TORKOL-4160 file (C-alpha; in steps of 0.2 Angstrom, whole numbers, padded with zeros to 4 digits, m for minus):
461
<pt num="1" X="0223" Y="0048" Z="0027"/>
<pt num="2" X="0208" Y="0040" Z="0019"/>
<pt num="3" X="0191" Y="0047" Z="0019"/>
<pt num="4" X="0180" Y="0037" Z="0031"/>
<pt num="5" X="0169" Y="0025" Z="0023"/>
<pt num="6" X="0149" Y="0030" Z="0020"/>
<pt num="7" X="0137" Y="0023" Z="0034"/>
<pt num="8" X="0129" Y="0007" Z="0025"/>
<pt num="9" X="0110" Y="0007" Z="0027"/>
<pt num="10" X="0100" Y="m0009" Z="0026"/>
<pt num="11" X="0081" Y="m0007" Z="0023"/>
<pt num="12" X="0066" Y="m0018" Z="0025"/>
<pt num="13" X="0051" Y="m0010" Z="0020"/>
<pt num="14" X="0034" Y="m0019" Z="0024"/>
<pt num="15" X="0016" Y="m0017" Z="0021"/>
<pt num="16" X="0007" Y="m0007" Z="0008"/>
<pt num="17" X="0014" Y="0005" Z="m0006"/>
<pt num="18" X="0009" Y="0020" Z="0005"/>
<pt num="19" X="0022" Y="0015" Z="0017"/>
<pt num="20" X="0034" Y="0009" Z="0002"/>
<pt num="21" X="0034" Y="0029" Z="m0001"/>
<pt num="22" X="0038" Y="0033" Z="0016"/>
<pt num="23" X="0053" Y="0021" Z="0014"/>
<pt num="24" X="0059" Y="0031" Z="m0002"/>
<pt num="25" X="0057" Y="0047" Z="0007"/>
<pt num="26" X="0068" Y="0039" Z="0022"/>
<pt num="27" X="0082" Y="0032" Z="0009"/>
<pt num="28" X="0081" Y="0050" Z="0000"/>
<pt num="29" X="0086" Y="0058" Z="0017"/>
<pt num="30" X="0099" Y="0047" Z="0021"/>
<pt num="31" X="0107" Y="0047" Z="0003"/>
<pt num="32" X="0107" Y="0066" Z="0003"/>
<pt num="33" X="0119" Y="0065" Z="0020"/>
<pt num="34" X="0130" Y="0053" Z="0010"/>
<pt num="35" X="0123" Y="0037" Z="0017"/>
<pt num="36" X="0125" Y="0022" Z="0006"/>
<pt num="37" X="0110" Y="0009" Z="0003"/>
<pt num="38" X="0115" Y="m0008" Z="0002"/>
<pt num="39" X="0104" Y="m0023" Z="m0004"/>
<pt num="40" X="0115" Y="m0036" Z="0007"/>
<pt num="41" X="0110" Y="m0035" Z="0027"/>
<pt num="42" X="0126" Y="m0042" Z="0031"/>
<pt num="43" X="0135" Y="m0028" Z="0026"/>
<pt num="44" X="0123" Y="m0014" Z="0034"/>
<pt num="45" X="0129" Y="m0004" Z="0048"/>
<pt num="46" X="0112" Y="0001" Z="0052"/>
<pt num="47" X="0096" Y="m0008" Z="0048"/>
<pt num="48" X="0079" Y="0001" Z="0047"/>
<pt num="49" X="0063" Y="m0009" Z="0047"/>
<pt num="50" X="0048" Y="0001" Z="0041"/>
<pt num="51" X="0033" Y="m0008" Z="0049"/>
<pt num="52" X="0016" Y="m0012" Z="0046"/>
<pt num="53" X="0004" Y="m0011" Z="0060"/>
<pt num="54" X="m0014" Y="m0012" Z="0051"/>
<pt num="55" X="m0019" Y="m0030" Z="0057"/>
<pt num="56" X="m0014" Y="m0043" Z="0070"/>
<pt num="57" X="m0004" Y="m0054" Z="0055"/>
<pt num="58" X="0005" Y="m0037" Z="0049"/>
<pt num="59" X="0010" Y="m0033" Z="0067"/>
<pt num="60" X="0016" Y="m0051" Z="0070"/>
<pt num="61" X="0026" Y="m0050" Z="0053"/>
<pt num="62" X="0034" Y="m0034" Z="0058"/>
<pt num="63" X="0039" Y="m0040" Z="0074"/>
<pt num="64" X="0047" Y="m0057" Z="0066"/>
<pt num="65" X="0056" Y="m0045" Z="0054"/>
<pt num="66" X="0064" Y="m0035" Z="0069"/>
<pt num="67" X="0070" Y="m0051" Z="0079"/>
<pt num="68" X="0077" Y="m0058" Z="0061"/>
<pt num="69" X="0086" Y="m0040" Z="0060"/>
<pt num="70" X="0092" Y="m0042" Z="0076"/>
<pt num="71" X="0102" Y="m0058" Z="0072"/>
<pt num="72" X="0114" Y="m0045" Z="0061"/>
<pt num="73" X="0122" Y="m0040" Z="0076"/>
<pt num="74" X="0131" Y="m0055" Z="0078"/>
<pt num="75" X="0132" Y="m0062" Z="0060"/>
<pt num="76" X="0134" Y="m0045" Z="0050"/>
<pt num="77" X="0140" Y="m0029" Z="0055"/>
<pt num="78" X="0125" Y="m0020" Z="0062"/>
<pt num="79" X="0127" Y="m0007" Z="0076"/>
<pt num="80" X="0111" Y="m0001" Z="0076"/>
<pt num="81" X="0093" Y="m0007" Z="0073"/>
<pt num="82" X="0079" Y="0007" Z="0069"/>
<pt num="83" X="0061" Y="0003" Z="0069"/>
<pt num="84" X="0049" Y="0014" Z="0060"/>
<pt num="85" X="0032" Y="0015" Z="0051"/>
<pt num="86" X="0014" Y="0011" Z="0056"/>
<pt num="87" X="0018" Y="0000" Z="0070"/>
<pt num="88" X="0028" Y="0011" Z="0079"/>
<pt num="89" X="0016" Y="0026" Z="0077"/>
<pt num="90" X="0003" Y="0014" Z="0085"/>
<pt num="91" X="0012" Y="0008" Z="0099"/>
<pt num="92" X="0027" Y="0018" Z="0103"/>
<pt num="93" X="0028" Y="0017" Z="0121"/>
<pt num="94" X="0023" Y="m0001" Z="0122"/>
<pt num="95" X="0037" Y="m0006" Z="0109"/>
<pt num="96" X="0049" Y="0004" Z="0119"/>
<pt num="97" X="0045" Y="m0007" Z="0133"/>
<pt num="98" X="0044" Y="m0024" Z="0126"/>
<pt num="99" X="0057" Y="m0023" Z="0110"/>
<pt num="100" X="0074" Y="m0020" Z="0119"/>
<pt num="101" X="0083" Y="m0026" Z="0103"/>
<pt num="102" X="0079" Y="m0009" Z="0096"/>
<pt num="103" X="0089" Y="0006" Z="0097"/>
<pt num="104" X="0076" Y="0019" Z="0091"/>
<pt num="105" X="0057" Y="0019" Z="0088"/>
<pt num="106" X="0054" Y="0032" Z="0075"/>
<pt num="107" X="0036" Y="0040" Z="0072"/>
<pt num="108" X="0028" Y="0044" Z="0055"/>
<pt num="109" X="0033" Y="0062" Z="0058"/>
<pt num="110" X="0051" Y="0058" Z="0060"/>
<pt num="111" X="0053" Y="0050" Z="0042"/>
<pt num="112" X="0062" Y="0065" Z="0034"/>
<pt num="113" X="0073" Y="0066" Z="0049"/>
<pt num="114" X="0080" Y="0048" Z="0048"/>
<pt num="115" X="0098" Y="0055" Z="0043"/>
<pt num="116" X="0099" Y="0065" Z="0059"/>
<pt num="117" X="0093" Y="0050" Z="0069"/>
<pt num="118" X="0105" Y="0038" Z="0062"/>
<pt num="119" X="0120" Y="0049" Z="0067"/>
<pt num="120" X="0113" Y="0051" Z="0084"/>
<pt num="121" X="0110" Y="0033" Z="0088"/>
<pt num="122" X="0127" Y="0028" Z="0081"/>
<pt num="123" X="0135" Y="0041" Z="0091"/>
<pt num="124" X="0128" Y="0034" Z="0108"/>
<pt num="125" X="0136" Y="0024" Z="0120"/>
<pt num="126" X="0121" Y="0012" Z="0120"/>
<pt num="127" X="0126" Y="0006" Z="0104"/>
<pt num="128" X="0141" Y="m0002" Z="0110"/>
<pt num="129" X="0132" Y="m0010" Z="0124"/>
<pt num="130" X="0118" Y="m0018" Z="0112"/>
<pt num="131" X="0133" Y="m0025" Z="0101"/>
<pt num="132" X="0139" Y="m0036" Z="0114"/>
<pt num="133" X="0133" Y="m0054" Z="0115"/>
<pt num="134" X="0115" Y="m0055" Z="0120"/>
<pt num="135" X="0109" Y="m0063" Z="0135"/>
<pt num="136" X="0089" Y="m0066" Z="0133"/>
<pt num="137" X="0089" Y="m0071" Z="0150"/>
<pt num="138" X="0092" Y="m0054" Z="0155"/>
<pt num="139" X="0081" Y="m0044" Z="0143"/>
<pt num="140" X="0093" Y="m0047" Z="0130"/>
<pt num="141" X="0106" Y="m0036" Z="0141"/>
<pt num="142" X="0097" Y="m0021" Z="0139"/>
<pt num="143" X="0082" Y="m0012" Z="0148"/>
<pt num="144" X="0069" Y="m0001" Z="0140"/>
<pt num="145" X="0075" Y="0014" Z="0144"/>
<pt num="146" X="0090" Y="0010" Z="0132"/>
<pt num="147" X="0078" Y="0012" Z="0117"/>
<pt num="148" X="0077" Y="0030" Z="0110"/>
<pt num="149" X="0061" Y="0035" Z="0106"/>
<pt num="150" X="0058" Y="0048" Z="0091"/>
<pt num="151" X="0039" Y="0051" Z="0091"/>
<pt num="152" X="0031" Y="0068" Z="0091"/>
<pt num="153" X="0012" Y="0064" Z="0093"/>
<pt num="154" X="m0002" Y="0061" Z="0078"/>
<pt num="155" X="0004" Y="0060" Z="0061"/>
<pt num="156" X="0004" Y="0076" Z="0052"/>
<pt num="157" X="0018" Y="0075" Z="0040"/>
<pt num="158" X="0015" Y="0072" Z="0020"/>
<pt num="159" X="0029" Y="0070" Z="0008"/>
<pt num="160" X="0030" Y="0082" Z="m0005"/>
<pt num="161" X="0040" Y="0086" Z="m0021"/>
<pt num="162" X="0055" Y="0094" Z="m0011"/>
<pt num="163" X="0057" Y="0078" Z="m0001"/>
<pt num="164" X="0073" Y="0068" Z="m0008"/>
<pt num="165" X="0068" Y="0051" Z="m0014"/>
<pt num="166" X="0076" Y="0035" Z="m0018"/>
<pt num="167" X="0064" Y="0024" Z="m0027"/>
<pt num="168" X="0062" Y="0006" Z="m0023"/>
<pt num="169" X="0051" Y="0002" Z="m0039"/>
<pt num="170" X="0058" Y="m0003" Z="m0057"/>
<pt num="171" X="0060" Y="0013" Z="m0066"/>
<pt num="172" X="0044" Y="0010" Z="m0077"/>
<pt num="173" X="0032" Y="0011" Z="m0063"/>
<pt num="174" X="0030" Y="0021" Z="m0048"/>
<pt num="175" X="0018" Y="0027" Z="m0033"/>
<pt num="176" X="0013" Y="0045" Z="m0031"/>
<pt num="177" X="0005" Y="0048" Z="m0014"/>
<pt num="178" X="m0006" Y="0062" Z="m0018"/>
<pt num="179" X="m0013" Y="0063" Z="0000"/>
<pt num="180" X="m0012" Y="0056" Z="0018"/>
<pt num="181" X="m0023" Y="0052" Z="0033"/>
<pt num="182" X="m0041" Y="0047" Z="0033"/>
<pt num="183" X="m0057" Y="0056" Z="0039"/>
<pt num="184" X="m0067" Y="0040" Z="0038"/>
<pt num="185" X="m0075" Y="0032" Z="0054"/>
<pt num="186" X="m0075" Y="0014" Z="0048"/>
<pt num="187" X="m0077" Y="0003" Z="0063"/>
<pt num="188" X="m0064" Y="m0010" Z="0059"/>
<pt num="189" X="m0050" Y="0002" Z="0053"/>
<pt num="190" X="m0035" Y="0010" Z="0064"/>
<pt num="191" X="m0029" Y="0020" Z="0049"/>
<pt num="192" X="m0035" Y="0037" Z="0055"/>
<pt num="193" X="m0028" Y="0034" Z="0073"/>
<pt num="194" X="m0011" Y="0028" Z="0065"/>
<pt num="195" X="m0010" Y="0039" Z="0050"/>
<pt num="196" X="m0020" Y="0055" Z="0057"/>
<pt num="197" X="m0033" Y="0065" Z="0047"/>
<pt num="198" X="m0034" Y="0068" Z="0028"/>
<pt num="199" X="m0021" Y="0081" Z="0022"/>
<pt num="200" X="m0019" Y="0083" Z="0003"/>
<pt num="201" X="m0004" Y="0088" Z="m0007"/>
<pt num="202" X="m0007" Y="0104" Z="m0020"/>
<pt num="203" X="m0011" Y="0099" Z="m0038"/>
<pt num="204" X="0004" Y="0109" Z="m0042"/>
<pt num="205" X="0014" Y="0099" Z="m0031"/>
<pt num="206" X="0008" Y="0081" Z="m0038"/>
<pt num="207" X="0010" Y="0088" Z="m0055"/>
<pt num="208" X="0027" Y="0092" Z="m0052"/>
<pt num="209" X="0032" Y="0076" Z="m0047"/>
<pt num="210" X="0023" Y="0066" Z="m0061"/>
<pt num="211" X="0031" Y="0076" Z="m0074"/>
<pt num="212" X="0049" Y="0072" Z="m0067"/>
<pt num="213" X="0045" Y="0054" Z="m0066"/>
<pt num="214" X="0038" Y="0053" Z="m0084"/>
<pt num="215" X="0054" Y="0063" Z="m0089"/>
<pt num="216" X="0064" Y="0050" Z="m0081"/>
<pt num="217" X="0056" Y="0036" Z="m0090"/>
<pt num="218" X="0042" Y="0032" Z="m0079"/>
<pt num="219" X="0028" Y="0023" Z="m0089"/>
<pt num="220" X="0015" Y="0020" Z="m0075"/>
<pt num="221" X="0010" Y="0032" Z="m0062"/>
<pt num="222" X="m0001" Y="0025" Z="m0048"/>
<pt num="223" X="m0010" Y="0037" Z="m0038"/>
<pt num="224" X="m0011" Y="0032" Z="m0020"/>
<pt num="225" X="m0018" Y="0038" Z="m0004"/>
<pt num="226" X="m0029" Y="0032" Z="0010"/>
<pt num="227" X="m0044" Y="0039" Z="0001"/>
<pt num="228" X="m0039" Y="0045" Z="m0018"/>
<pt num="229" X="m0057" Y="0051" Z="m0020"/>
<pt num="230" X="m0056" Y="0063" Z="m0005"/>
<pt num="231" X="m0041" Y="0071" Z="m0013"/>
<pt num="232" X="m0042" Y="0090" Z="m0012"/>
<pt num="233" X="m0057" Y="0092" Z="0000"/>
<pt num="234" X="m0047" Y="0099" Z="0014"/>
<pt num="235" X="m0039" Y="0113" Z="0002"/>
<pt num="236" X="m0053" Y="0117" Z="m0010"/>
<pt num="237" X="m0068" Y="0124" Z="0002"/>
<pt num="238" X="m0074" Y="0104" Z="0002"/>
<pt num="239" X="m0072" Y="0101" Z="m0017"/>
<pt num="240" X="m0062" Y="0087" Z="m0023"/>
<pt num="241" X="m0048" Y="0090" Z="m0035"/>
<pt num="242" X="m0044" Y="0073" Z="m0041"/>
<pt num="243" X="m0054" Y="0077" Z="m0059"/>
<pt num="244" X="m0044" Y="0093" Z="m0060"/>
<pt num="245" X="m0027" Y="0083" Z="m0056"/>
<pt num="246" X="m0032" Y="0069" Z="m0070"/>
<pt num="247" X="m0036" Y="0084" Z="m0083"/>
<pt num="248" X="m0020" Y="0093" Z="m0080"/>
<pt num="249" X="m0010" Y="0077" Z="m0080"/>
<pt num="250" X="m0016" Y="0072" Z="m0097"/>
<pt num="251" X="m0008" Y="0088" Z="m0103"/>
<pt num="252" X="0009" Y="0079" Z="m0098"/>
<pt num="253" X="0020" Y="0074" Z="m0113"/>
<pt num="254" X="0025" Y="0057" Z="m0114"/>
<pt num="255" X="0019" Y="0040" Z="m0117"/>
<pt num="256" X="0013" Y="0033" Z="m0099"/>
<pt num="257" X="m0003" Y="0028" Z="m0091"/>
<pt num="258" X="m0011" Y="0033" Z="m0073"/>
<pt num="259" X="m0019" Y="0021" Z="m0062"/>
<pt num="260" X="m0031" Y="0025" Z="m0047"/>
<pt num="261" X="m0029" Y="0015" Z="m0031"/>
<pt num="262" X="m0039" Y="0015" Z="m0015"/>
<pt num="263" X="m0054" Y="0025" Z="m0020"/>
<pt num="264" X="m0068" Y="0026" Z="m0008"/>
<pt num="265" X="m0085" Y="0022" Z="m0016"/>
<pt num="266" X="m0095" Y="0036" Z="m0005"/>
<pt num="267" X="m0085" Y="0049" Z="m0015"/>
<pt num="268" X="m0087" Y="0044" Z="m0033"/>
<pt num="269" X="m0096" Y="0057" Z="m0044"/>
<pt num="270" X="m0103" Y="0058" Z="m0062"/>
<pt num="271" X="m0089" Y="0070" Z="m0065"/>
<pt num="272" X="m0076" Y="0058" Z="m0060"/>
<pt num="273" X="m0083" Y="0045" Z="m0072"/>
<pt num="274" X="m0083" Y="0055" Z="m0085"/>
<pt num="275" X="m0066" Y="0062" Z="m0084"/>
<pt num="276" X="m0059" Y="0044" Z="m0084"/>
<pt num="277" X="m0069" Y="0041" Z="m0100"/>
<pt num="278" X="m0062" Y="0056" Z="m0108"/>
<pt num="279" X="m0044" Y="0053" Z="m0102"/>
<pt num="280" X="m0034" Y="0043" Z="m0113"/>
<pt num="281" X="m0019" Y="0042" Z="m0100"/>
<pt num="282" X="m0030" Y="0034" Z="m0086"/>
<pt num="283" X="m0031" Y="0017" Z="m0085"/>
<pt num="284" X="m0047" Y="0009" Z="m0088"/>
<pt num="285" X="m0046" Y="0001" Z="m0070"/>
<pt num="286" X="m0052" Y="0007" Z="m0053"/>
<pt num="287" X="m0048" Y="0000" Z="m0035"/>
<pt num="288" X="m0062" Y="0003" Z="m0025"/>
<pt num="289" X="m0064" Y="m0007" Z="m0009"/>
<pt num="290" X="m0082" Y="m0010" Z="m0005"/>
<pt num="291" X="m0080" Y="m0021" Z="0010"/>
<pt num="292" X="m0098" Y="m0028" Z="0011"/>
<pt num="293" X="m0114" Y="m0027" Z="0001"/>
<pt num="294" X="m0128" Y="m0031" Z="0016"/>
<pt num="295" X="m0136" Y="m0015" Z="0022"/>
<pt num="296" X="m0135" Y="m0020" Z="0040"/>
<pt num="297" X="m0116" Y="m0025" Z="0039"/>
<pt num="298" X="m0112" Y="m0009" Z="0030"/>
<pt num="299" X="m0120" Y="0000" Z="0044"/>
<pt num="300" X="m0111" Y="m0008" Z="0057"/>
<pt num="301" X="m0094" Y="m0005" Z="0048"/>
<pt num="302" X="m0099" Y="0014" Z="0046"/>
<pt num="303" X="m0096" Y="0012" Z="0027"/>
<pt num="304" X="m0107" Y="0027" Z="0022"/>
<pt num="305" X="m0114" Y="0018" Z="0009"/>
<pt num="306" X="m0129" Y="0006" Z="0006"/>
<pt num="307" X="m0131" Y="m0010" Z="m0005"/>
<pt num="308" X="m0141" Y="m0001" Z="m0016"/>
<pt num="309" X="m0129" Y="0015" Z="m0019"/>
<pt num="310" X="m0115" Y="0001" Z="m0023"/>
<pt num="311" X="m0125" Y="m0008" Z="m0035"/>
<pt num="312" X="m0129" Y="0009" Z="m0044"/>
<pt num="313" X="m0113" Y="0014" Z="m0044"/>
<pt num="314" X="m0105" Y="m0001" Z="m0052"/>
<pt num="315" X="m0118" Y="m0001" Z="m0066"/>
<pt num="316" X="m0114" Y="0019" Z="m0068"/>
<pt num="317" X="m0095" Y="0016" Z="m0069"/>
<pt num="318" X="m0097" Y="0002" Z="m0080"/>
<pt num="319" X="m0109" Y="0011" Z="m0092"/>
<pt num="320" X="m0100" Y="0027" Z="m0092"/>
<pt num="321" X="m0082" Y="0019" Z="m0095"/>
<pt num="322" X="m0084" Y="0003" Z="m0106"/>
<pt num="323" X="m0071" Y="m0010" Z="m0104"/>
<pt num="324" X="m0066" Y="m0004" Z="m0087"/>
<pt num="325" X="m0058" Y="m0017" Z="m0075"/>
<pt num="326" X="m0065" Y="m0015" Z="m0057"/>
<pt num="327" X="m0055" Y="m0021" Z="m0042"/>
<pt num="328" X="m0062" Y="m0023" Z="m0024"/>
<pt num="329" X="m0060" Y="m0031" Z="m0008"/>
<pt num="330" X="m0073" Y="m0038" Z="0005"/>
<pt num="331" X="m0071" Y="m0042" Z="0023"/>
<pt num="332" X="m0079" Y="m0058" Z="0029"/>
<pt num="333" X="m0081" Y="m0063" Z="0047"/>
<pt num="334" X="m0087" Y="m0046" Z="0054"/>
<pt num="335" X="m0094" Y="m0046" Z="0071"/>
<pt num="336" X="m0113" Y="m0050" Z="0070"/>
<pt num="337" X="m0111" Y="m0058" Z="0051"/>
<pt num="338" X="m0125" Y="m0070" Z="0050"/>
<pt num="339" X="m0126" Y="m0086" Z="0036"/>
<pt num="340" X="m0138" Y="m0076" Z="0027"/>
<pt num="341" X="m0129" Y="m0059" Z="0025"/>
<pt num="342" X="m0113" Y="m0069" Z="0020"/>
<pt num="343" X="m0124" Y="m0078" Z="0007"/>
<pt num="344" X="m0129" Y="m0061" Z="0000"/>
<pt num="345" X="m0111" Y="m0056" Z="m0001"/>
<pt num="346" X="m0106" Y="m0072" Z="m0012"/>
<pt num="347" X="m0121" Y="m0071" Z="m0023"/>
<pt num="348" X="m0116" Y="m0051" Z="m0026"/>
<pt num="349" X="m0099" Y="m0057" Z="m0030"/>
<pt num="350" X="m0106" Y="m0070" Z="m0042"/>
<pt num="351" X="m0116" Y="m0059" Z="m0050"/>
<pt num="352" X="m0106" Y="m0044" Z="m0052"/>
<pt num="353" X="m0091" Y="m0052" Z="m0060"/>
<pt num="354" X="m0078" Y="m0041" Z="m0053"/>
<pt num="355" X="m0061" Y="m0042" Z="m0064"/>
<pt num="356" X="m0051" Y="m0042" Z="m0048"/>
<pt num="357" X="m0056" Y="m0046" Z="m0031"/>
<pt num="358" X="m0047" Y="m0049" Z="m0013"/>
<pt num="359" X="m0055" Y="m0056" Z="0002"/>
<pt num="360" X="m0049" Y="m0052" Z="0019"/>
<pt num="361" X="m0053" Y="m0062" Z="0036"/>
<pt num="362" X="m0059" Y="m0049" Z="0049"/>
<pt num="363" X="m0046" Y="m0046" Z="0062"/>
<pt num="364" X="m0051" Y="m0040" Z="0079"/>
<pt num="365" X="m0041" Y="m0024" Z="0082"/>
<pt num="366" X="m0039" Y="m0015" Z="0098"/>
<pt num="367" X="m0043" Y="0004" Z="0098"/>
<pt num="368" X="m0056" Y="0001" Z="0085"/>
<pt num="369" X="m0075" Y="0002" Z="0089"/>
<pt num="370" X="m0077" Y="m0016" Z="0080"/>
<pt num="371" X="m0063" Y="m0023" Z="0092"/>
<pt num="372" X="m0076" Y="m0020" Z="0106"/>
<pt num="373" X="m0092" Y="m0027" Z="0098"/>
<pt num="374" X="m0101" Y="m0041" Z="0104"/>
<pt num="375" X="m0106" Y="m0057" Z="0093"/>
<pt num="376" X="m0087" Y="m0059" Z="0088"/>
<pt num="377" X="m0087" Y="m0073" Z="0077"/>
<pt num="378" X="m0076" Y="m0090" Z="0080"/>
<pt num="379" X="m0059" Y="m0091" Z="0069"/>
<pt num="380" X="m0066" Y="m0107" Z="0062"/>
<pt num="381" X="m0081" Y="m0099" Z="0056"/>
<pt num="382" X="m0072" Y="m0083" Z="0048"/>
<pt num="383" X="m0058" Y="m0096" Z="0039"/>
<pt num="384" X="m0072" Y="m0106" Z="0032"/>
<pt num="385" X="m0081" Y="m0090" Z="0025"/>
<pt num="386" X="m0065" Y="m0084" Z="0017"/>
<pt num="387" X="m0063" Y="m0100" Z="0009"/>
<pt num="388" X="m0080" Y="m0101" Z="0002"/>
<pt num="389" X="m0079" Y="m0082" Z="m0004"/>
<pt num="390" X="m0063" Y="m0085" Z="m0013"/>
<pt num="391" X="m0069" Y="m0100" Z="m0021"/>
<pt num="392" X="m0083" Y="m0091" Z="m0028"/>
<pt num="393" X="m0072" Y="m0077" Z="m0035"/>
<pt num="394" X="m0060" Y="m0091" Z="m0042"/>
<pt num="395" X="m0074" Y="m0097" Z="m0053"/>
<pt num="396" X="m0078" Y="m0079" Z="m0058"/>
<pt num="397" X="m0062" Y="m0075" Z="m0061"/>
<pt num="398" X="m0059" Y="m0090" Z="m0073"/>
<pt num="399" X="m0074" Y="m0086" Z="m0084"/>
<pt num="400" X="m0069" Y="m0067" Z="m0084"/>
<pt num="401" X="m0052" Y="m0071" Z="m0090"/>
<pt num="402" X="m0057" Y="m0084" Z="m0103"/>
<pt num="403" X="m0065" Y="m0069" Z="m0112"/>
<pt num="404" X="m0050" Y="m0060" Z="m0115"/>
<pt num="405" X="m0043" Y="m0074" Z="m0126"/>
<pt num="406" X="m0041" Y="m0067" Z="m0144"/>
<pt num="407" X="m0042" Y="m0050" Z="m0140"/>
<pt num="408" X="m0027" Y="m0037" Z="m0143"/>
<pt num="409" X="m0021" Y="m0028" Z="m0127"/>
<pt num="410" X="m0008" Y="m0015" Z="m0123"/>
<pt num="411" X="0005" Y="m0022" Z="m0110"/>
<pt num="412" X="0018" Y="m0015" Z="m0099"/>
<pt num="413" X="0033" Y="m0026" Z="m0100"/>
<pt num="414" X="0039" Y="m0030" Z="m0082"/>
<pt num="415" X="0054" Y="m0041" Z="m0086"/>
<pt num="416" X="0057" Y="m0054" Z="m0100"/>
<pt num="417" X="0042" Y="m0064" Z="m0104"/>
<pt num="418" X="0031" Y="m0056" Z="m0090"/>
<pt num="419" X="0020" Y="m0040" Z="m0092"/>
<pt num="420" X="0004" Y="m0032" Z="m0085"/>
<pt num="421" X="m0011" Y="m0025" Z="m0094"/>
<pt num="422" X="m0022" Y="m0011" Z="m0088"/>
<pt num="423" X="m0032" Y="m0022" Z="m0077"/>
<pt num="424" X="m0016" Y="m0027" Z="m0068"/>
<pt num="425" X="m0009" Y="m0016" Z="m0053"/>
<pt num="426" X="0008" Y="m0020" Z="m0048"/>
<pt num="427" X="0010" Y="m0033" Z="m0034"/>
<pt num="428" X="m0007" Y="m0037" Z="m0032"/>
<pt num="429" X="m0016" Y="m0042" Z="m0047"/>
<pt num="430" X="m0010" Y="m0056" Z="m0061"/>
<pt num="431" X="0001" Y="m0054" Z="m0075"/>
<pt num="432" X="0002" Y="m0058" Z="m0094"/>
<pt num="433" X="0015" Y="m0071" Z="m0098"/>
<pt num="434" X="0022" Y="m0066" Z="m0115"/>
<pt num="435" X="0029" Y="m0075" Z="m0128"/>
<pt num="436" X="0040" Y="m0065" Z="m0141"/>
<pt num="437" X="0051" Y="m0050" Z="m0138"/>
<pt num="438" X="0047" Y="m0034" Z="m0130"/>
<pt num="439" X="0057" Y="m0022" Z="m0123"/>
<pt num="440" X="0057" Y="m0021" Z="m0102"/>
<pt num="441" X="0050" Y="m0006" Z="m0096"/>
<pt num="442" X="0040" Y="m0002" Z="m0112"/>
<pt num="443" X="0023" Y="m0004" Z="m0118"/>
<pt num="444" X="0020" Y="m0018" Z="m0131"/>
<pt num="445" X="0005" Y="m0025" Z="m0141"/>
<pt num="446" X="0000" Y="m0042" Z="m0138"/>
<pt num="447" X="m0014" Y="m0055" Z="m0143"/>
<pt num="448" X="m0021" Y="m0065" Z="m0129"/>
<pt num="449" X="m0019" Y="m0084" Z="m0132"/>
<pt num="450" X="m0023" Y="m0092" Z="m0116"/>
<pt num="451" X="m0030" Y="m0089" Z="m0099"/>
<pt num="452" X="m0030" Y="m0096" Z="m0081"/>
<pt num="453" X="m0038" Y="m0090" Z="m0066"/>
<pt num="454" X="m0027" Y="m0075" Z="m0062"/>
<pt num="455" X="m0015" Y="m0075" Z="m0078"/>
<pt num="456" X="m0016" Y="m0072" Z="m0096"/>
<pt num="457" X="m0005" Y="m0078" Z="m0109"/>
<pt num="458" X="m0001" Y="m0069" Z="m0125"/>
<pt num="459" X="0010" Y="m0067" Z="m0141"/>
<pt num="460" X="0019" Y="m0051" Z="m0145"/>
<pt num="461" X="0012" Y="m0043" Z="m0161"/>
C-alpha cells in the first residue's frame, strides 16, 4: 500500500520583513512534520495567509488575499484556509465573527505550533462542510462558531536559533530578527498592541544564526526588529547590546555585509557610530525612520526626539561615518499638521538630501491615541502633501544619484543584470543595472555609468 501523499501547504506572506521571518518559522515547523510547500496554490491542501494589520491599506490587502484564497476551495484542492499574522493578533474575535470563509484564526504566539494546527483543522468535520459549494446569501454556508480560534493573548513569542526555518529569500540574502515587540509610545502606531513589549534574543543566539547563514553562502545579513537600536536593553541592565553584537559579528569568517534596518533615532549613541565606522562588515547604510522634523508634530507623535536633536544626530552620523547612506521615512497629514509645519518638513527634506526616503500618508487607526485626536485632516489635503513631499524627494534623489556617476562600487548581484549597492536594501530601495558578467549571489566591483531618480547603471570591472 503506497504511503499517503504529504500535506501540501500554500503560503501568502504579506507585510514587512519581520512578518516574513514569522512565515519562514511557520514553514519550518510544517516542513519538520513532513508537510510540503508548494508555490502553486491550486495544488495546496491548506492555504495560509500571514497577514499585515498595521494600517488600513494593509488590512484591506489582507482581507482581499483571504477572499481570493477562498476561491481555491472550488478552483483548486484547498481543504482549509488559515489566517495568521498581525491582523489576526490585532482583531482575533472580530475576524472570527466576520470572516466565516476562514477555518482558523491564528495568533502570533502560535506561529511555531502551525503544524499541529493544520493537522487539527484537517481532521475536523467543519472542513468537509466548508468545502461544499458556498452560498453567499447564507453567510457563505457557515457561522462564526465554525472558525477555530488559536489565540493565547498578548504576543510574547520570539523566534530563536532553535526554531526550524524555511527561508523565503534568495540564498545570498537573509533577514535576522534580533528582537520582537516595541516599548515606544508613538501615538500613530499600533505595533506595541499587536507585537507586545520589546523582547531581545541573546547575543550568542543571534550570532549562532548569523554564522550558520554565512556558512550556507549568505552574503547579506539584514538585522531587523521593531527597534534595532533598543536591542539588548531588556537583557543587560538597561544597556543596549547592538554594538557588542556588531563587534562579535565582525569576527565571523566569510565575505558578507551586515545591514541595519529599523533603528530609532532616540537610541543612537556615539559608540554605535564609532562601531559602524570601525567595522568593515557593516554596510555604510542606516535605516532610521524620523517621521517629522517640526517640534510640535514630534511631540504630538510622542517620538521622544526634537528637531534640533534630529539635525545634530544626522550631522554626527555623517561626520562619524563618511559615505554613509541615510534612509528615513516621514508621515504627512498627521492630525493638526499645519501648512507651515509641512513646509518645514519639505525644506528639511530638500536641505538634508537623504540618500533614500519614503513618505507615508497618515492613516487614522483605531486603538491608537492619534486615531482619537481632533484636527484630523481631509484625505484630499493628505494626498496633496504626499505628492508634494515625494516630488521634493525626487529632485533630491536625482541629484544624489548623479553624484555616483564615475564612482567604483561594490555590489551584490541579485540576478543577471541586476545588483544592489551598500545603499540599497532589498525590496525597498533601488537597484544597480549591470552590464557585463557577474555571478548571481556574489559581490562584484562595478563602475557607475548612469543614474536615474532611483536606479543606477554600471559596468562590471
